[in-house]
C-alpha positions in Angstrom: 131.3 83.4 85.6 129.3 81.3 88.7 131.1 77.8 88.6 132.9 77.2 91.8 130.4 78.4 93.9 127.9 75.8 92.9 130.6 73.6 92.4 131.0 74.0 95.7 127.7 73.4 97.0 127.5 70.5 95.2 130.4 68.9 97.0 128.5 69.9 100.9 125.4 68.4 99.2 127.6 65.0 98.6 129.0 65.2 101.8 125.5 65.2 103.9 124.5 62.7 101.4 126.8 60.4 102.6 127.1 61.7 106.1 122.6 61.2 106.5 122.0 59.2 103.7 125.3 56.6 103.9 123.1 53.2 104.9 120.8 53.9 102.1 123.5 54.2 99.3 124.6 50.9 99.6 126.5 50.4 96.2 126.8 53.1 95.3 128.0 54.6 97.9 132.1 54.5 96.3 130.2 56.2 93.5 129.0 59.6 95.9 132.8 59.5 97.4 134.4 59.4 93.5 132.2 62.2 93.1 133.1 64.3 95.8 136.4 63.9 95.3 136.4 64.7 91.5 134.8 68.4 92.0 136.9 69.0 94.6 139.8 68.5 92.6 137.9 70.6 90.1 137.2 73.1 92.5 140.6 74.2 92.7 140.9 75.2 88.8 138.2 77.5 89.1 139.0 79.8 92.3 140.2 82.4 90.1 138.5 81.5 87.0 137.2 85.0 86.9 140.4 86.4 86.0 140.3 84.9 82.7 136.9 86.0 81.6 138.6 87.5 78.3 139.3 84.1 77.5 136.7 81.8 75.0 137.8 79.1 76.3 138.2 79.1 79.9 134.2 80.7 79.8 133.2 77.9 77.5 135.1 75.1 79.9 133.6 76.4 83.1 130.0 76.7 81.6 130.7 73.2 80.9 131.5 72.3 85.1 128.7 74.4 85.7 126.0 72.8 83.8 127.6 69.6 85.7 127.0 70.7 88.8 123.5 71.4 88.1 123.2 67.9 86.7 125.2 66.2 90.1 122.2 68.8 91.9 119.3 67.2 89.9 120.5 63.9 90.4 120.9 64.4 94.3 118.0 65.8 95.5 116.0 63.5 92.8 117.4 60.5 94.6 116.6 62.7 98.5 113.1 62.7 97.4 112.5 59.2 96.0 113.8 57.7 98.9 111.3 60.1 101.3 108.7 58.8 99.1 109.2 55.2 99.5 109.6 55.6 103.8 105.8 57.7 103.4 104.6 55.2 101.5 101.5 53.9 103.5 100.8 58.3 104.3 97.9 58.5 100.5 98.2 62.7 101.7 101.4 62.5 100.2 102.1 59.7 97.7 98.8 61.0 95.9 100.7 63.8 94.1 103.0 61.5 92.3 101.5 59.5 89.0 104.5 56.9 89.6 106.2 55.6 92.9 109.9 54.3 93.0 111.4 51.8 96.1 114.9 52.3 96.7 116.5 50.0 95.5 115.2 51.2 91.8 116.1 54.8 92.9 119.3 53.7 94.0 120.1 52.5 90.9 119.4 55.2 88.8 121.6 57.2 90.9 124.1 55.1 89.9 123.5 55.9 86.6 123.2 59.4 86.7 126.9 59.2 88.8 128.3 57.1 86.1 127.3 59.6 83.2 128.2 62.8 84.9 131.9 60.7 85.4 132.1 60.5 81.8 131.0 64.0 81.4 134.0 65.3 83.6 136.7 63.2 82.3 135.8 64.3 79.2 136.2 68.1 80.4 139.2 67.4 81.9 141.0 66.1 78.9 139.3 69.6 77.3 140.9 71.6 80.1 144.4 69.7 78.9 144.2 69.6 75.3 143.2 73.3 74.8 145.5 74.1 76.7 143.7 76.0 79.6 146.2 76.4 82.6 145.9 76.0 86.3 143.8 79.3 87.6 144.8 78.4 90.8 145.9 81.5 92.7 145.2 81.4 95.9 143.3 83.6 98.4 142.9 86.6 100.9 141.9 86.4 103.7 138.1 87.2 104.1 137.3 87.9 107.9 134.1 89.4 108.8 134.4 90.3 112.3 135.1 94.0 111.2 131.4 94.0 109.1 130.1 93.1 112.3 131.3 95.5 114.2 131.1 98.2 111.9 127.0 97.4 111.7 126.6 97.7 114.9 128.5 100.7 115.8 128.1 103.0 112.4 125.4 104.3 110.6 124.8 102.0 107.6 122.9 104.8 105.1 126.6 106.9 104.4 127.3 110.0 102.5 127.0 109.1 98.8 130.0 109.8 97.4 129.1 113.8 95.2 133.1 114.1 93.8 132.0 117.2 91.3 128.8 118.2 91.8 129.2 120.6 94.4 128.9 123.4 91.9 126.2 121.5 90.6 123.9 121.6 94.0 125.0 125.1 94.2 123.4 126.1 91.1 120.2 124.0 91.7 119.6 125.4 95.3 119.7 129.1 94.1 117.2 127.7 91.4 114.8 126.1 93.9 115.0 129.2 96.4 115.0 132.0 94.1 114.1 133.0 90.6 109.9 133.2 88.9 107.2 133.0 91.9 105.1 131.0 89.6 105.4 127.0 89.7 108.6 125.6 87.9 109.4 122.3 86.9 113.9 121.9 87.0 114.5 119.1 85.4 117.9 117.1 85.7 118.7 115.5 82.5 122.0 112.6 81.7 122.4 109.0 80.3 121.9 106.6 83.4 124.3 105.8 85.9 125.4 110.1 86.2 124.8 110.2 89.2 121.0 112.1 88.6 119.2 110.9 91.3 123.1 111.0 93.9 122.2 115.1 92.9 118.6 114.8 92.9 118.7 114.1 97.2 121.6 116.2 98.0 119.6 118.7 96.9 116.5 117.5 98.5 118.5 117.1 101.7 119.8 120.5 101.4 118.9 122.3 104.8 118.7 126.1 102.9 115.3 124.4 100.8 114.4 122.4 103.5 114.2 125.3 105.7 112.6 127.4 102.5 109.2 124.9 101.8 106.4 124.1 103.6 105.9 120.5 102.6 108.7 118.5 100.6 108.0 114.7 99.0 110.4 112.3 96.9 108.2 109.9 94.8 110.3 107.0 92.4 108.0 107.0 88.8 110.3 104.7 86.6 109.4 103.1 82.8 106.6 101.0 84.9 104.7 103.9 86.7 101.2 103.4 88.0 99.2 107.1 88.5 97.4 106.1 91.1 99.9 104.9 93.6 102.2 107.4 92.3 99.0 109.6 93.7 99.2 107.7 96.8 102.3 107.8 97.6 102.5 111.5 97.1 100.0 111.9 99.3 101.8 110.2 102.1 104.7 112.0 101.7 102.8 115.0 102.8 100.9 113.8 105.4 97.5 113.7 103.7 96.2 110.7 105.7 93.0 109.6 105.6 91.0 106.2 105.8 88.9 106.9 102.4 91.8 107.4 100.2 92.4 103.5 99.2 88.3 103.9 97.8 89.9 107.2 95.4 89.8 106.8 92.0 93.4 108.8 90.0 90.8 112.2 89.8 89.6 112.0 93.4 92.8 112.0 94.5 94.0 114.5 92.3 91.6 116.9 93.8 92.1 115.7 97.1 96.2 116.6 96.3 95.3 120.0 94.9 93.2 120.7 97.8 95.9 120.0 100.3 99.2 122.0 98.1 97.4 125.3 97.4 98.3 127.1 100.3 101.6 125.9 100.4 104.8 126.2 99.0 105.4 123.2 98.6 108.6 120.9 96.4 108.3 118.1 95.2 110.9 115.5 93.5 109.9 113.2 90.7 112.5 110.5 90.2 113.3 108.8 86.9 110.7 109.8 84.4 110.9 108.0 81.4 107.2 109.4 79.5 105.5 112.7 78.9 102.9 110.1 79.4 104.0 110.3 83.4 103.8 113.7 83.6 100.2 114.5 81.9 99.2 112.1 84.8 100.2 113.6 87.5 100.3 117.3 87.2 96.5 119.0 87.6 97.6 117.7 90.8 100.4 120.3 91.5 98.6 123.7 91.7 100.5 126.9 90.7 99.6 130.0 93.4 102.6 131.6 92.4 103.9 131.2 95.6 107.4 129.7 94.7 106.7 126.6 94.7 108.7 123.9 92.8 108.9 120.1 90.9 111.9 118.6 90.6 112.6 116.4 87.9 115.3 113.3 87.1 115.2 112.2 83.7 117.4 110.5 80.8 114.6 112.3 78.8 114.9 115.7 77.3 111.7 115.4 75.6 109.6 114.9 79.1 111.9 118.0 80.5 110.4 120.1 78.1 107.6 118.6 78.0 107.0 119.4 81.3 108.1 123.0 81.5 109.5 124.5 78.7 110.1 127.6 80.3 112.2 126.4 83.2 115.5 125.3 83.7 117.1 122.0 83.0 120.4 121.2 84.2 122.1 118.5 82.5 124.4 116.7 83.8 128.3 115.5 82.0 130.4 113.1 82.2 133.6 113.4 84.8 136.6 115.1 84.0 140.0 112.1 83.7 140.8 114.2 87.6 137.2 113.9 89.6 137.2 110.6 87.6 140.7 109.3 89.1 139.2 111.5 92.9 136.3 109.8 92.8 137.8 105.9 92.3 140.5 106.6 94.5 137.9 107.8 97.1 135.6 104.7 97.2 138.7 102.4 96.0 141.7 103.2 99.3 138.9 103.9 101.8 141.6 102.8 104.5 144.5 104.6 103.1 142.9 107.8 103.0 141.7 108.1 99.6 145.5 108.0 98.7 146.5 105.4 96.1 149.6 103.2 96.7 152.4 104.2 94.2 152.7 100.8 92.7 149.3 100.6 91.9 149.0 104.1 90.2 149.7 103.1 86.9 147.3 100.7 86.8 144.3 102.2 88.6 144.7 105.3 86.0 144.2 102.3 83.5 141.3 101.5 85.1 139.5 104.5 85.4 139.6 105.7 82.2 137.3 101.9 80.9 135.0 103.7 83.3 134.4 107.0 80.4 133.8 109.2 83.5 130.9 108.0 83.7 130.4 108.2 88.2 128.7 105.1 88.2 130.7 102.4 86.4 133.8 104.4 88.9 132.0 104.0 92.3 131.3 100.2 91.4 134.5 99.4 90.1 136.0 100.9 92.7 133.9 99.4 95.3 134.9 95.9 94.0 138.5 96.8 94.2 138.3 98.2 98.3 137.4 94.5 99.1 138.6 92.5 96.8 140.1 90.8 99.4 137.1 90.4 102.4 134.4 89.1 100.3 133.8 84.8 99.5 133.1 85.4 96.0 130.9 83.3 95.8 128.4 85.6 97.8 129.6 88.6 95.7 128.3 86.1 92.6 125.3 84.0 93.7 123.7 87.0 95.7 124.4 90.0 93.3 122.6 87.7 90.9 119.6 86.9 92.8 119.1 90.6 93.3 117.1 90.5 89.8 114.4 89.1 90.8 113.2 92.2 92.4 110.9 94.6 89.7 112.9 98.4 88.9 113.0 100.6 91.2 111.4 98.1 94.0 112.1 98.5 97.9 113.0 95.3 99.2 113.0 93.9 102.7 116.8 92.9 103.6 115.3 90.3 106.7 112.7 89.0 103.5 116.3 89.2 101.5 118.4 87.9 103.6 115.7 85.0 104.7 116.0 84.0 101.0 120.2 83.9 100.6 120.1 81.5 102.9 117.4 79.3 101.7 119.3 79.2 98.5 122.6 78.4 100.7 124.2 81.2 98.9 126.2 82.0 102.3 128.3 80.0 104.3 129.0 80.7 108.3 133.0 81.8 109.2 132.2 81.1 113.2 130.3 81.5 115.5 127.3 83.8 113.2 124.2 82.8 112.5 123.7 82.6 108.6 121.8 85.2 108.9 124.3 87.6 110.2 126.3 85.8 107.6 124.2 87.3 104.5 123.6 90.4 106.7 127.7 90.9 106.4 127.2 90.1 102.4 124.2 92.6 102.4 126.2 95.3 103.9 129.5 94.4 101.8 127.0 94.6 98.3 126.1 98.7 99.9 130.1 99.3 100.3 130.5 97.8 96.8 127.7 100.3 95.7 126.3 97.2 93.7 123.0 97.8 96.2 121.2 100.9 97.6 120.3 101.0 101.6 117.4 102.8 101.6 116.4 103.0 105.6 118.5 101.2 108.2 117.0 99.5 110.6 116.5 100.7 114.9 119.1 97.8 115.5 121.8 99.3 113.5 121.2 97.1 110.5 119.1 97.2 107.8 116.0 97.2 106.8 115.4 98.0 103.0 117.2 97.8 99.9 117.0 98.9 96.3 118.9 98.1 93.2 120.3 100.8 90.9 118.1 100.3 87.4 121.3 99.4 85.2 122.9 97.1 87.9 119.7 95.3 87.9 119.8 94.8 84.1 123.3 93.6 84.9 122.3 91.1 87.2 119.7 90.1 84.7 121.6 89.7 81.7 124.4 87.8 83.6 122.2 85.3 85.8 120.3 84.8 82.3 123.7 83.7 80.9 124.5 81.8 83.6 120.5 79.6 83.6 120.6 81.0 87.3 117.6 83.4 87.2 114.7 84.1 84.4 111.8 85.5 84.4 108.8 87.5 82.4 110.0 86.8 78.8 110.5 84.0 76.5 114.3 84.4 75.8 114.8 81.3 78.2 112.4 78.0 78.4 111.6 78.1 82.4 112.7 74.0 81.6 116.4 75.5 81.5 116.4 78.0 84.6 117.1 77.3 87.9 115.0 80.0 89.4 112.1 82.3 88.3 110.7 85.5 88.8 107.2 86.4 87.8 105.5 90.3 87.9 102.8 89.5 86.3 100.8 86.4 85.3 101.8 83.7 87.7 98.9 81.9 86.5 100.4 80.6 83.2 103.1 78.6 85.0 100.8 76.6 86.4 99.4 75.2 83.4 102.9 74.6 81.4 102.3 71.4 79.6 106.0 69.4 81.2 107.7 68.9 84.2 110.7 71.7 85.8 112.7 68.8 86.4 115.6 71.4 87.5 113.2 74.6 89.0 114.6 75.4 92.9 113.2 79.1 92.7 109.3 80.6 92.0 109.1 85.0 93.3 105.7 85.7 92.1 105.8 89.3 93.0 102.9 90.2 91.8 101.7 93.8 90.7 98.6 93.3 89.2 96.8 90.8 92.7 95.9 88.2 90.8 94.0 84.9 92.0 95.4 81.5 91.7 93.4 78.8 93.3 93.7 75.2 94.2 93.8 73.2 91.8 96.6 75.6 90.7 98.7 75.7 93.5 98.2 71.8 93.1 99.4 72.1 89.5 103.1 73.8 90.6 103.4 71.0 93.7 103.6 68.4 90.9 105.3 69.8 88.2 108.1 71.9 90.2 108.7 68.9 92.7 112.1 69.8 93.8 111.4 73.6 94.9 113.5 75.1 97.0 112.0 78.4 97.1 108.0 79.1 97.1 107.1 83.1 97.2 103.8 84.2 96.3 103.3 88.2 96.8 100.3 89.8 95.8 98.6 86.3 95.1 95.3 86.2 96.6 95.8 82.1 98.4 92.2 81.2 100.1 93.3 77.6 101.0 96.9 75.0 101.0 95.8 71.4 98.9 97.8 69.2 101.5 99.6 68.1 99.0 102.3 71.4 99.7 104.2 68.4 102.0 105.3 66.9 98.6 108.0 69.5 98.6 110.5 68.4 101.1 112.9 70.4 99.4 112.0 73.8 100.2 113.3 75.7 102.3 111.4 79.2 102.4 107.4 79.1 102.3 106.4 83.1 102.2 102.6 83.9 100.9 102.6 88.0 101.3 101.0 91.3 100.5 98.1 90.5 102.6 95.8 89.1 100.3 95.2 85.7 101.4 92.6 84.7 103.0 93.9 81.1 104.6 91.9 80.2 107.8 94.3 76.6 108.6 97.9 75.6 107.7 97.3 71.8 107.2 99.2 69.6 109.0 100.7 68.0 105.8 103.4 71.1 106.5 105.5 69.1 109.3 106.4 66.9 106.3 108.7 70.3 104.9 111.6 68.2 106.6 114.3 71.2 105.6 111.9 74.1 106.1 113.4 77.1 107.4 110.7 80.2 106.6 107.4 79.6 107.0 105.4 83.1 106.1 102.1 84.2 105.8 99.9 87.6 106.1 96.1 87.0 106.3 94.0 89.1 108.1 92.0 86.1 109.6 93.7 84.1 112.9 94.8 80.7 111.3 95.1 77.5 112.8 98.5 75.9 113.0 99.1 72.5 113.2 101.4 71.8 116.6 103.5 69.5 114.3 105.3 72.6 113.6 107.3 72.3 116.6 108.1 68.9 114.9 110.1 70.6 112.1 113.8 70.7 113.0 114.6 73.3 110.2 113.0 75.9 111.1 113.6 78.8 111.8 111.9 81.6 110.7 107.8 81.6 111.3 105.6 84.7 110.5 101.9 83.6 111.4 99.1 85.2 113.0 97.4 82.3 114.6 96.7 80.0 117.6 98.5 76.4 117.8 96.0 73.9 118.0 96.8 70.6 119.0 98.1 69.2 121.7 102.4 70.4 122.1 105.8 68.4 122.3 106.3 66.8 125.5 109.5 68.4 127.6 112.6 68.3 125.7 110.5 66.7 122.6 110.8 70.2 120.9 112.7 69.3 117.5 113.1 73.3 116.0 113.8 74.8 119.9 117.6 75.0 118.2 117.1 76.6 115.3 114.7 79.0 115.7 115.1 82.5 115.5 111.1 84.2 114.7 108.3 83.4 116.2 105.3 86.1 115.7 101.8 86.9 116.1 101.3 83.6 117.7 98.3 83.7 120.0 99.5 83.1 123.5 97.8 79.2 124.7 99.5 76.6 127.2 102.2 76.2 124.4 103.9 79.0 126.4 104.1 76.8 129.3 105.4 73.9 127.2 107.5 75.4 124.4 108.6 79.2 124.7 111.4 78.6 127.8 113.2 75.9 125.3 113.8 78.3 122.3 116.8 79.7 123.7 117.8 80.9 120.0 115.1 83.0 119.3 115.9 86.8 118.2 112.5 87.6 117.8 108.9 86.8 119.5 105.5 88.5 119.5 103.1 86.8 121.8 99.1 88.5 121.1 96.2 87.4 123.0 98.2 87.3 126.7 95.1 87.3 129.4 96.9 88.3 132.5 95.2 85.7 134.9 96.6 82.9 132.8 100.1 83.7 131.2 101.8 85.8 134.3 103.5 82.9 135.8 104.2 81.1 132.4 105.8 84.3 130.8 108.0 85.3 134.3 109.3 81.7 134.0 110.1 81.7 130.3 111.1 84.7 128.9 114.6 85.4 130.9 115.9 82.7 129.4 115.9 84.0 126.1 119.0 85.4 126.2 119.7 86.1 122.5 116.0 88.3 122.5 116.4 91.1 119.8 112.8 92.0 120.0 109.9 90.8 122.4 106.7 92.4 121.6 103.7 91.5 124.0 100.0 92.1 123.4 97.7 91.8 125.9 93.7 92.5 125.6 92.2 95.7 124.7 92.1 96.5 128.6 93.9 93.8 130.2 97.2 94.2 132.4 99.4 92.1 131.0 102.6 90.4 132.9 106.0 92.3 132.5 108.5 89.6 132.6 112.7 90.8 134.3 114.4 91.7 131.1 116.9 93.7 132.4 119.2 90.3 131.9 118.8 90.7 127.9 121.3 92.3 126.6 120.4 91.5 123.2 117.1 92.9 123.5 117.0 96.6 121.6 113.0 96.4 120.5 110.3 96.1 123.0 106.4 96.9 122.0 104.1 96.3 124.7 99.8 96.5 124.5 97.8 96.5 127.5 97.5 97.8 130.5 100.8 98.3 132.9 100.3 98.0 137.1 102.9 100.0 137.4 106.1 100.8 134.8 108.9 99.0 135.7 112.4 101.5 136.7 115.0 102.3 134.3 117.1 100.1 135.4 114.6 96.8 134.7 114.8 97.7 131.5 117.3 95.9 128.6 120.6 97.9 129.2 120.8 98.4 125.4 116.7 98.6 124.8 116.9 101.5 121.3 113.5 101.5 120.8 110.0 101.5 123.2 106.6 101.4 121.9 103.4 101.7 125.0 99.9 101.3 123.7 97.0 101.2 126.1 99.6 100.9 129.0 97.1 103.1 130.9 99.7 104.2 133.3 99.0 107.1 136.0 102.0 108.4 136.6 103.9 110.6 134.1 105.9 108.1 132.3 109.0 110.4 130.8 110.7 110.5 134.5 111.5 107.1 133.8 112.6 106.6 130.1 114.4 109.7 129.8 117.0 107.5 131.9 117.3 105.0 129.2 120.6 106.1 127.8 121.0 104.6 124.6 116.8 105.2 123.2 116.7 105.9 120.3 112.6 105.4 118.6 109.6 106.2 121.2 106.2 105.7 120.4 104.0 106.6 123.4 100.3 105.5 121.8 97.0 105.3 122.4 96.1 105.7 126.4 100.0 104.6 127.0 99.6 107.5 129.5 96.3 109.1 130.6 97.7 111.7 133.4 98.3 115.5 132.1 101.2 117.1 132.6 104.8 115.3 131.1 107.9 117.2 131.7 111.5 116.2 129.8 114.1 117.3 132.8 117.7 118.6 131.5 120.0 115.8 129.6 117.1 113.4 129.4 116.7 111.5 126.1 120.1 111.7 125.2 120.0 109.4 122.2 116.4 110.1 121.0 115.6 110.8 117.9 112.1 110.1 116.7 109.4 110.5 119.7 106.0 109.4 118.8 103.0 110.8 120.5 99.7 109.4 119.9 96.4 109.6 121.2 97.3 110.8 124.8 93.9 111.6 125.2 94.0 113.5 128.8 97.5 115.6 128.2 97.5 119.4 128.8 101.1 120.3 129.2 104.0 119.3 128.8 107.8 120.9 129.7 110.8 120.4 127.9 113.8 121.1 130.1 116.8 123.1 128.6 118.8 120.1 127.6 116.7 117.5 127.5 116.1 115.6 124.3 119.3 116.6 123.1 119.3 114.5 119.9 115.8 114.6 118.5 115.2 114.8 114.9 111.6 113.4 114.5 108.5 114.7 116.5 104.9 113.2 115.3 101.8 114.3 117.3 98.4 112.6 116.4 95.0 113.0 117.6 96.1 114.8 121.2 92.7 116.5 122.0 93.6 118.5 125.1 96.6 119.6 124.2 96.5 123.4 123.5 100.2 124.0 122.7 103.6 122.6 122.2 106.2 121.8 124.5 107.0 124.5 126.6 111.1 125.3 125.7 110.5 123.3 122.0 113.0 125.9 121.0 115.9 124.4 122.8 115.8 121.2 120.7 117.8 122.5 118.2 118.4 119.5 116.1 114.9 118.5 115.5 114.6 118.1 111.6 110.3 117.5 111.2 107.8 118.0 112.9 104.6 116.3 111.9 100.8 117.6 113.4 98.0 115.6 112.6 94.2 116.5 114.4 95.5 118.5 116.6 93.3 121.2 118.3 92.1 124.2 116.6 93.9 126.7 119.2 97.6 124.6 118.8 97.7 125.1 115.3 96.6 129.2 115.2 99.1 129.2 117.9 102.0 128.8 115.2 100.1 131.2 111.9 103.2 133.1 111.2 101.1 136.3 111.0 102.1 136.4 114.9 101.4 132.9 116.2 101.9 132.6 120.4 104.0 129.7 119.6 105.7 130.7 116.2 109.4 131.0 118.2 109.4 127.7 118.9 109.5 125.9 115.8 111.5 128.6 113.5 114.5 126.4 113.6 112.4 123.5 112.3 113.1 122.7 108.9 110.1 120.4 107.6 106.7 120.8 109.7 103.7 119.4 108.6 99.9 120.0 109.7 97.0 117.9 108.8 93.9 118.3 109.9 92.4 119.7 113.4 90.0 119.6 115.8 87.2 121.7 116.7 86.8 122.6 119.8 82.9 123.0 121.5 
C-alpha cells in the first residue's frame, strides 16, 4: 500500500501550485488550500497503515485514498498544461498537437469542478473510516537520518560479502569436485528452488582461490528464462577475452566454432547461472570442448531435468532448506549488525516467530532481516516507490545506477533532507535497498559509489505484482488496461502503444527497454506526444529514432527524456525542446554529432545533459544562464564559444566532458573557468588527436575523483598539481617523453590508471618501491615504443588487475612483477610472440613472475619480423 507517499507527493504539488500559480488561480485558490489541508489531515492516518495490512477494511480504505490522490494529481497537471497552452497560444509549433484550445477562465472552472468532486469523495471516505471502525493508525516515526549512509558510501566498499550461513560444507564439496575427479569435461549442477541461494553458492565457489588457480580461464554467464544464444556466446567470448571486430558479424554457428577453437587448448571453468530449459544447453554445448584436461561447467538451475540432460554421469548438488538453527543464525547476522549479530532478549520470541514463517528459505530470511535491521532509517515512501519501480527492468538485467537514480529523481520518489542533492538522497536509497538485500550491487564505481545493479527474479516478481495491484506500474501484459496504470514498461513492441484509439489521461512514465531493436518513425512519436500529454518520463532504449518532431515541446511535464542504446541517427534537436520547462535529464546516444539549440541554457530545471553534439546559435549573455544552479552533468559537448560565455557559471557541475578542444583557441577560457567548478567530480578533456590540450589548475578541485585527458600534453603536471583525491586517471595521445610513473606513483589515492594509445613515447618505465600504494587496476595499451619496465619490491602493493594490449616492443613482463603478490588477474592481448614464449609452462624464463596469479588470459600474438 503506497497511499502515504502519493498523498505526500500531492500535498507538495498543491503547495507548489499555490506558490507559483497563485495569481492564476483566483476564485479557486480557496478550494486548492482546502484540498491541501484535507490531504495533510488524512496523511496522519496513513503513516503506519502498512502495519495493518491484514485488515481488509484498512486495505480498501487506503486504496480509496490512493485513487483520490491520483485524481488530484491529474487535475493539477491538467490545469498547469492548460495554462501553459493558453500562455503560448501564439506559438504554432506548440499548439498544433492539441485538438481544442482551453483559455485560463475555462481551465480554472474545470479545476474548481474537479476539486469539488474530489472533496465529496474525501468527505465520504472520512465518514467511511469512522463507520467501519478504522482506528487512528498513526504511531510516529523514528529518526530517518541518512548522514551515516553517506559516510559509509565514501569510506566502505559497497560490494559487501553475501551471507553464506550454512554453505561452508557445500563450498568445500563443490570445490573438490571442480578441481578433482574425472579428466573429462564434467557438467556439475547446483539444483534447488528459487531463493535457496544457488547463485550465492556458485559465486563463492567461482571466486574461491583454489578454483582460480586451477583453471586457465574462467567465465560467468547469466542465462535466465528469456535467453538469446548469440548474446550468450558473445558474452562468453568477452569473458574469455576473445575480442575481435568481426565477432559482431558472426552467426551462432561461427561463434560456436570460434569459442571452441579458443577453449580446446585450455583447462577452462564456466558458470551458466539460472538455466531454465534443456534447449538452452543444446544451444550452447557444442561450443565447450572436451579434451580430457579437467575442464568444468557449473550450472545453477531449478530444474533437475536440465541438470541430468546436460550431464547424466556427473554430480548433482541439491540445495536444501535451512534448518532452524541456521535460519536463526542468518537472521541475526542480517538484522542485528550493530549488536554483533546478537538478538536483544526482548526481541527473541518475536524474531523466532518471524524466522519460522520464512520456512528455511535463505532469500526470505535475508530480505526480512534486512528490512527489520533498518526500519527507522529509511523513509517509507522511498522503500515503497523505489522498490516497486525496479519491476521495469527485464529479468536478470544489469541496470545503470546513475540512470536509475535520475529516473527516481524525475519521478519525485525521493526528497532531500538537508544540504544533499536529490541524487545523493536517491543513492542513499539505493544503498539502503542493497543493505536490505532487495537489490544486488553488481559493480562499484571508482569513486566508492554504485555503478550497476540487479534485482533477483523472485523480488522482481514481487515488485511487479505489488506495483500492478497499486496501479503504480504495468507492462508487457493485458492484465491491466494501460489507461489505468501510472507507469508503463515495454520490453517488446513499443509500436503497439503508439496506435491506441484513445488517449491515456493518467500515464506518467513510458520506459521501453527494447530487446528487439525496433524502429519508430516521426508520426509514431507524434502519436505518443498526443496521447500521453502528462508524461514525466519518456525513456526509449534500443529504439531507432531518426528525427525528433517539434511537438516534443508540448510535453511540459516531462522531466526525463532518454534515447539510448546507440541506435538513433539523430542529427539535430529541435529548438522546441526549450519548452520542456521541467526537464531535468536529457540523454541521447548517437554515432553522429548533433546540433543542440542554444536554448538549452534557458532551461532552469536541467540537471543532466548527455548528448554528443555542438551547441548552435547565440548563447546567453553574462548572468542570464538559467540552468546554472541545477546543472550537474554536461558531457560530450564540443568546445566552442559557450566555454567563454557559460562554463564558469556552471558552479554545481559534477561531471564535465568537453571534446574537440583547440589549444590555440580554448586555453585561456578553460584556465579561467574550470578552477571555479569546485563541485566537479569527473572531468574529461578531449583535444584533436595529436593537438595539444590545455590542463587547467585542478589542485583546488577537492572533489575531483576522475580525470581523463585525450590529446598532447606539453608536460605531465607535478603530483601536487593534481587533485589530491584523484582515484582514476586516463591518458591517451599525451605523447609524453618522460617516464610518467615517477610522478603518478606519488598520487596516494589513485586506484585506476589507464595509459592508453601513445600516452607515453619512451622506452623504459620504473615503478619505485612504495609507489602506487592504492592502485588496484592498471591498463597499458598501445605504448608502441615501450621496451622495458621494472617494478621494485614494495611497489603497487594493492594491485589486483593488470592489462596489456598491443605493446609491440615489450619483450618480457615487467622485472619484479613477482613481488606484486596481490595480483589476481593478468590479461595479455595482442602482445609479441617472444613475450608469450617466456611464459611457457615447459621452462619459460618469466614463469616465476606469474606463478602466484590465479587468472591469466592470453589472446592473440604479434609475430615479429
